[in-house]
C-alpha positions in Angstrom: 0.0 0.0 0.0 2.8 2.4 1.0 4.8 1.5 -2.2 1.7 2.2 -4.4 1.1 5.5 -2.7 4.7 6.5 -3.2 4.5 5.5 -6.9 1.4 7.5 -7.4 3.0 10.5 -5.7 6.0 10.3 -8.0 3.7 10.1 -11.1 1.8 13.1 -10.0 5.1 14.9 -9.4 6.2 14.1 -12.9 2.9 15.5 -14.2 3.5 18.7 -12.3 6.8 19.2 -14.0 5.7 18.3 -17.5 7.0 21.3 -19.5 5.0 23.3 -22.1 8.0 22.8 -24.3 6.7 19.3 -25.1 4.4 20.9 -27.6 7.5 21.6 -29.8 7.5 17.9 -30.5 4.1 18.3 -32.3 5.5 21.1 -34.4 8.3 18.8 -35.5 5.9 15.9 -36.3 3.4 18.1 -38.3 6.3 19.9 -39.9 7.6 16.5 -41.1 4.2 15.7 -42.6 4.1 19.0 -44.5 7.6 18.5 -45.8 6.6 15.0 -47.1 3.4 16.5 -48.7 5.6 19.1 -50.4 7.9 16.3 -51.6 4.9 14.4 -52.9 4.3 17.2 -55.5 7.5 16.0 -57.1 7.8 12.4 -55.9 4.8 10.2 -55.7 6.4 7.9 -53.1 6.2 10.6 -50.4 2.4 10.5 -50.2 2.1 7.4 -48.0 4.8 8.5 -45.5 3.1 12.0 -45.3 -0.2 10.4 -44.3 1.6 8.3 -41.7 3.3 11.4 -40.3 -0.1 13.1 -40.0 -1.5 10.2 -38.0 1.6 10.2 -35.8 1.2 14.0 -35.2 -2.5 13.5 -34.4 -1.7 10.8 -31.9 1.0 12.9 -30.3 -1.3 15.9 -30.0 -4.0 13.7 -28.3 -1.5 12.3 -25.8 0.5 15.5 -25.0 -2.6 17.7 -25.0 -4.5 15.4 -22.6 -1.6 15.1 -20.3 -1.0 18.9 -20.2 -4.7 19.5 -19.6 -4.5 17.1 -16.7 -1.5 19.1 -15.4 -3.5 22.4 -15.8 -6.4 20.9 -13.8 -4.3 19.4 -11.0 -1.4 21.8 -10.9 -2.7 25.2 -12.1 0.1 27.0 -10.2 2.7 25.0 -12.1 1.2 26.2 -15.4 1.1 29.8 -14.0 4.8 29.5 -13.1 5.6 28.5 -16.6 3.7 31.4 -17.9 5.7 33.8 -15.8 9.0 32.0 -16.7 11.1 34.4 -18.9 12.0 31.6 -21.3 9.1 29.2 -21.2 6.6 32.0 -21.8 7.5 32.0 -25.5 6.7 28.3 -25.9 3.0 28.6 -25.1 2.1 29.6 -28.7 3.5 26.1 -29.7 0.1 24.9 -28.6 -1.9 27.0 -31.2 0.9 26.6 -33.8 0.4 22.8 -33.5 -3.3 23.3 -34.3 -2.5 25.5 -37.3 -0.1 23.0 -38.6 -2.6 20.2 -38.0 -5.2 22.1 -40.0 -2.7 22.6 -42.8 -1.7 18.9 -42.8 -5.3 17.6 -43.0 -6.7 20.2 -45.3 -6.1 18.0 -48.4 -8.0 15.1 -46.9 -10.7 16.6 -44.7 -11.2 20.3 -45.5 -14.5 20.2 -43.5 -12.5 19.3 -40.3 -9.5 21.4 -41.2 -11.3 24.7 -41.2 -12.8 24.6 -37.7 -9.4 23.4 -36.3 -7.7 26.3 -38.2 -10.2 28.8 -36.8 -9.6 27.6 -33.2 -5.8 27.8 -33.9 -6.1 31.4 -35.3 -8.2 32.6 -32.4 -5.8 31.0 -29.9 -2.8 32.3 -31.7 -4.1 35.8 -31.8 -4.8 35.8 -28.0 -1.4 34.2 -27.2 0.5 36.6 -29.4 -1.0 39.6 -27.7 -0.7 38.0 -24.2 3.0 37.0 -24.8 4.0 40.4 -26.2 2.1 42.1 -23.4 4.1 39.9 -21.0 7.3 41.0 -22.6 6.6 44.7 -22.3 4.9 44.6 -18.9 6.4 45.7 -15.6 8.4 42.5 -15.3 12.2 43.0 -15.7 13.7 40.7 -18.4 17.4 40.3 -18.6 19.4 40.0 -21.9 20.2 36.4 -20.9 16.5 35.5 -21.0 16.4 36.3 -24.8 16.9 33.3 -27.1 15.8 32.5 -30.6 12.8 30.7 -29.0 11.3 34.2 -28.7 10.7 34.0 -32.4 8.0 31.3 -31.8 5.1 33.7 -31.4 6.2 35.5 -34.7 6.6 32.2 -36.5 3.1 31.2 -35.4 1.6 34.2 -37.1 3.2 33.6 -40.5 1.9 30.0 -40.4 -1.7 31.2 -40.5 -1.8 31.8 -44.3 -0.5 28.3 -45.1 -4.0 27.0 -44.8 -5.9 30.3 -44.5 -5.2 31.4 -48.0 -6.4 28.1 -49.4 -9.6 28.3 -47.3 -10.3 31.8 -48.6 -9.5 33.7 -45.4 -7.3 36.2 -47.2 -7.6 39.3 -45.1 -7.2 37.4 -41.8 -4.1 35.7 -43.3 -2.6 39.0 -44.4 -3.2 40.4 -40.9 -1.3 37.6 -39.1 1.4 37.5 -41.8 2.0 41.3 -41.4 2.1 41.0 -37.6 4.5 38.0 -37.8 6.9 39.8 -40.2 7.0 43.0 -38.1 7.8 41.2 -34.9 10.3 38.9 -36.6 12.3 41.9 -37.8 12.2 43.5 -34.3 13.2 40.2 -32.6 15.9 39.5 -35.2 17.7 42.7 -34.2 17.4 41.9 -30.5 18.5 38.3 -30.8 21.6 39.2 -32.9 22.5 41.9 -30.4 22.3 39.3 -27.6 24.3 36.8 -29.6 27.1 39.2 -30.5 27.5 41.4 -27.5 26.5 39.3 -24.6 27.2 35.9 -23.0 26.7 32.8 -25.2 23.3 31.0 -25.0 23.4 28.3 -22.3 24.1 24.8 -23.7 20.6 23.6 -22.7 19.0 26.2 -25.0 21.7 26.4 -27.7 19.7 24.2 -30.1 17.1 26.9 -30.3 19.6 28.7 -32.5 18.2 26.6 -35.4 14.9 28.5 -35.1 16.6 31.4 -37.0 15.8 29.4 -40.2 12.1 29.1 -39.6 10.6 32.6 -39.9 11.8 33.4 -43.4 11.3 29.9 -44.7 7.7 29.7 -43.5 7.1 33.3 -44.5 8.2 32.5 -48.0 5.6 29.7 -48.4 2.9 31.8 -46.9 3.8 34.8 -49.1 3.7 32.6 -52.1 0.1 31.5 -51.3 -1.0 35.1 -50.6 0.8 36.8 -53.5 0.2 33.9 -56.0 3.8 33.8 -57.2 7.5 34.7 -56.6 8.6 38.3 -56.7 11.6 40.1 -55.3 10.4 40.0 -51.8 9.8 36.2 -52.0 13.4 35.8 -53.2 14.6 37.8 -50.2 12.7 35.6 -47.8 13.8 32.3 -49.3 17.5 33.3 -49.6 17.4 34.7 -46.1 16.4 31.2 -44.9 19.4 29.7 -46.8 21.7 32.3 -45.2 20.5 31.4 -41.7 20.8 27.7 -42.6 24.5 28.3 -43.5 25.1 30.1 -40.2 23.5 27.2 -38.3 25.5 24.6 -40.3 28.7 26.1 -38.9 27.5 25.5 -35.4 26.8 21.8 -35.9 30.1 20.6 -34.3 29.1 22.4 -31.1 25.6 21.1 -31.3 26.8 17.5 -31.5 28.7 17.8 -28.2 25.6 18.9 -26.2 23.6 16.6 -24.0 20.0 15.9 -25.0 17.2 18.2 -23.8 13.7 18.9 -25.1 15.2 22.0 -26.7 16.7 19.7 -29.3 13.2 19.5 -30.9 13.9 23.0 -32.1 15.9 21.4 -34.9 12.9 19.7 -36.5 10.4 22.4 -37.5 13.0 24.8 -39.1 14.3 22.0 -41.2 10.8 21.1 -42.3 10.1 24.7 -43.2 13.3 24.9 -45.2 12.5 21.7 -47.1 8.9 22.9 -47.9 10.2 26.3 -49.1 12.7 24.6 -51.3 10.2 22.3 -52.9 7.7 25.1 -53.4 10.2 27.3 -55.1 11.7 24.4 -57.1 8.4 23.6 -58.7 7.4 27.3 -59.2 10.7 28.2 -60.9 11.2 24.8 -62.4 14.6 24.6 -60.6 15.9 21.1 -60.2 18.6 22.5 -57.9 16.0 23.8 -55.4 14.1 20.5 -55.5 17.4 18.7 -54.8 17.9 21.0 -51.8 14.4 20.1 -50.6 15.2 16.4 -50.9 18.5 16.7 -49.0 16.9 18.7 -46.2 14.0 16.3 -46.0 16.3 13.3 -45.7 18.1 15.1 -42.9 14.8 16.0 -41.3 13.7 12.3 -41.3 16.9 11.3 -39.6 16.6 14.1 -37.0 13.0 13.4 -36.2 13.6 9.6 -35.9 16.6 10.3 -33.6 14.6 12.8 -31.5 11.8 10.4 -31.1 14.2 7.6 -30.0 16.1 9.9 -27.6 12.9 11.4 -26.1 11.5 8.0 -25.5 14.8 7.0 -23.9 14.8 10.1 -21.7 11.2 9.3 -20.6 12.2 5.7 -19.8 15.2 6.9 -17.8 13.0 9.5 -16.0 15.2 12.3 -17.2 12.3 14.5 -18.2 9.6 16.1 -16.1 12.0 16.9 -13.3 12.3 20.1 -11.3 14.7 22.6 -12.8 
């Protein structure tokens, strides 16, 4: 009886410390699905794996969502503590971003279900964007060390809105969120580079978030393509900016490989997915075999990364390395 009680107490304790950063896993899974869908436009073999990735993402959302809701019900103070945490605050929009990516991924199969999911995601993203930015500019004192590329996440969430929104006919709403995302991306880009150049290095636990630099211009390019209906000079700037950031991140790979595993490693997945999708989209639009080739290479890397992250995350859960007090 005593052992059972102790085990239940430990399980509840792990529930209390389940981090909101877990939702970044879903961004990676749905990002993989969208990258495979983009590949299917050029290679028929990618259709089946894309559907499998969607189902994996849906299953992951059901599990992670249910567990985090249980945490919110049982430990509301723990959720409030994450909200007031200077780093974890930026990860709350990963919840609504996951809904937006889910809607985009299922739109080709079930548009009747995709639209209500998208509308919920848009409403939640709008609320969280305003709430997070209000938190940043409130009376709380943030230090330079609190700023990491993870602060891009709210901006990335906004430029994701047109991916499905433009196809559904929600053009003005899509432009609204796209505009907000681009404005805050540019502001945060200056702040992040100021922090990277003139202040202490990012802590090793959060260093993988550096890869997030790739995501905003890559996603923005695809969204802009769907809103503008083609590639113009601004589209070229967005796509090539993503490639420039990818090159900067590539130089940091030797340092990344030396770091111990943490949930922040999932920050590698979605930016790679966004870069792959952008490359496939431009490759087909411009009939550029080189860009399609880049998309294939990045997709292959993404598959390896996601498989490795799933294995390492499962191992960390089995070893009880996650959901521990920080």
